C-alpha positions as CSV (number, residue, x, y, z in Angstrom):
1,M,113.1,152.9,121.6
2,Q,109.6,153.3,123.1
3,R,108.8,155.6,126.0
4,K,108.1,153.4,129.0
5,V,107.6,155.4,132.1
6,E,107.4,159.2,132.9
7,I,109.3,159.5,136.0
8,M,109.1,163.1,136.3
9,D,107.1,165.9,134.6
10,D,107.8,169.7,134.4
11,V,106.7,170.3,137.8
12,A,108.6,167.8,139.3
13,I,111.7,169.0,137.7
14,K,111.4,172.4,138.7
15,R,110.6,171.4,142.2
16,G,113.6,169.2,142.4
17,L,115.8,171.9,141.0
18,A,114.5,174.4,143.5
19,R,115.4,172.0,146.4
20,I,119.0,171.4,145.1
21,T,119.2,175.2,144.4
22,H,118.6,175.4,148.2
23,E,121.3,172.6,149.0
24,I,123.9,174.5,147.0
25,I,123.1,177.8,148.5
26,E,123.5,176.1,152.2
27,Q,126.4,174.0,151.3
28,N,128.4,176.8,149.9
29,Q,127.2,179.2,152.6
30,G,125.7,181.8,150.0
31,V,126.5,182.1,146.5
32,D,129.7,184.3,146.7
33,N,132.1,183.0,144.1
34,I,130.0,180.6,142.5
35,C,130.1,179.9,138.6
36,L,127.7,177.1,136.8
37,L,129.0,175.3,134.1
38,G,126.3,173.3,132.1
39,I,127.7,170.2,130.2
40,K,126.6,170.4,126.7
41,R,123.6,169.6,125.8
42,R,121.1,169.2,128.4
43,G,123.3,170.3,131.4
44,V,123.1,173.8,129.8
45,P,119.4,174.8,130.3
46,L,119.6,173.0,133.7
47,S,122.4,175.4,134.6
48,K,120.3,178.4,133.6
49,M,117.3,177.1,135.5
50,L,119.6,176.8,138.7
51,A,120.8,180.3,138.1
52,E,117.2,181.7,137.8
53,N,116.5,180.0,141.2
54,I,119.5,181.4,142.7
55,K,118.4,184.8,141.5
56,K,114.9,184.4,142.7
57,F,116.0,182.9,146.5
58,E,119.1,185.2,146.9
59,G,118.7,188.2,144.5
60,I,122.2,187.5,142.9
61,D,122.9,186.8,139.2
62,V,125.7,183.8,139.4
63,P,127.9,183.4,136.2
64,V,126.6,180.8,133.9
65,G,128.9,179.2,131.1
66,Y,129.0,175.8,129.3
67,I,131.7,173.3,128.3
68,D,131.6,170.6,125.5
69,I,133.5,167.6,126.8
70,T,133.9,166.0,123.1
71,Q,137.8,166.5,123.2
72,H,138.2,164.8,126.6
73,R,135.9,161.8,125.9
74,D,137.7,158.5,126.2
75,D,135.6,156.7,123.7
76,L,136.6,158.6,120.7
77,T,139.6,158.2,118.6
78,E,142.1,161.0,118.1
79,A,140.7,161.1,114.5
80,D,137.1,161.7,115.8
81,K,138.3,164.5,118.1
82,A,140.3,166.1,115.4
83,G,137.2,167.1,113.6
84,A,135.3,168.4,116.6
85,E,135.2,172.1,117.5
86,I,136.4,173.2,120.9
87,D,133.3,174.6,122.3
88,Y,133.1,176.3,125.6
89,Y,132.1,179.7,127.1
90,L,133.5,180.6,130.6
91,P,131.6,183.5,131.8
92,C,134.5,184.4,134.4
93,N,137.9,183.6,135.5
94,I,137.4,180.3,137.1
95,N,140.4,180.3,139.2
96,D,139.5,180.2,142.9
97,M,135.8,180.2,141.9
98,R,133.3,177.4,143.4
99,V,132.6,175.8,140.1
100,I,129.4,173.6,139.7
101,L,129.2,171.4,136.9
102,V,125.6,170.6,135.8
103,D,124.5,167.7,133.7
104,D,121.2,165.8,133.1
105,V,122.2,162.2,133.9
106,L,124.9,160.6,135.8
107,F,125.4,157.2,134.6
108,T,129.0,155.4,134.1
109,G,130.8,158.9,135.4
110,R,132.7,158.9,132.2
111,T,131.1,162.1,130.8
112,A,131.8,163.8,134.3
113,R,135.4,162.6,134.3
114,A,135.8,164.3,131.0
115,A,134.1,167.4,132.2
116,I,136.6,167.7,135.1
117,E,139.4,167.5,132.7
118,A,137.9,170.3,130.6
119,V,137.6,172.6,133.6
120,F,141.0,172.2,134.8
121,E,142.3,172.7,131.2
122,H,140.9,176.4,131.8
123,G,141.9,177.1,135.3
124,R,141.9,176.0,138.8
125,P,138.7,176.5,140.7
126,K,138.7,176.5,144.6
127,T,136.2,173.8,144.5
128,L,134.5,171.8,141.8
129,Q,131.0,170.3,142.7
130,F,128.6,168.3,140.5
131,A,124.9,168.7,140.1
132,V,122.7,166.1,138.2
133,L,119.0,166.0,137.6
134,V,119.1,162.0,137.6
135,D,121.6,159.5,139.1
136,R,121.0,156.2,137.6
137,G,123.8,154.3,138.9
138,H,126.2,151.8,137.1
139,R,129.5,153.8,137.8
140,E,132.5,152.6,135.8
141,V,134.9,155.5,137.4
142,P,134.7,156.8,140.9
143,I,132.5,159.8,140.6
144,R,129.6,161.0,142.6
145,A,127.2,163.8,142.5
146,D,127.2,166.6,145.2
147,Y,123.6,167.3,144.4
148,V,121.0,165.0,142.8
149,V,117.4,165.9,142.1
150,K,116.3,162.2,141.8
151,N,118.1,158.7,142.0
152,I,116.5,156.3,139.6
153,P,118.2,152.8,139.9
154,T,118.0,151.3,136.3
155,S,119.0,148.0,134.8
156,L,121.6,148.3,131.9
157,R,118.7,147.5,129.1
158,E,116.9,150.7,130.3
159,N,117.8,154.1,129.4
160,V,117.1,157.3,131.1
161,S,115.7,160.1,128.8
162,V,115.7,163.8,129.7
163,C,113.7,166.3,127.9
164,V,114.0,169.9,128.4
165,E,111.9,172.6,126.9
166,E,114.8,174.6,125.2
167,I,115.9,171.3,123.2
168,D,113.0,168.9,123.1
169,G,109.9,171.0,123.3
170,E,109.1,169.6,126.6
171,S,110.2,169.0,130.0
172,A,110.1,165.5,131.4
173,V,112.1,162.5,132.3
174,Y,111.4,159.0,131.0
175,I,112.9,155.4,131.5
176,T,113.0,153.8,128.1
177,S,113.8,150.4,127.0
178,D,115.0,148.6,123.8
179,D,113.1,145.5,124.6
180,E,109.4,146.6,124.5
């Protein structure tokens, strides 16, 4: 797979995350009872960046955790799931909290659906919201993001590749294609 087009660089990502941080604060009338949960892998550093923005804008530390959706995926067999560890960190009791799931790309909606199942396995939040860096369309289940940094319409032959500094050594978003 070859890099095709850089859609966002580090500055654009930070600017977009700052914008949706303000949207989160406004939509929730502050940050009381908010908990951010990053969907492993790249949703985790993105959720930490949102928390840093909230701290900078509001002066409040919000709890940040993560969930791994492997056990809730609908494209794995039970045998595949049996070998996978259940991996999550909930920084607080999520009952009656405003939980915001954070992920890098919203595509078919299946990852978000699995994340919703994982959250409800651990409690009953007051609200469950969804923030993504990129929404590329092509839903297979009726899921939408509450907060989107960038909508990038793609063909099914294209992929959206998100790189974050903590995992990939750079922060950028690329559209890649198999048919170069």
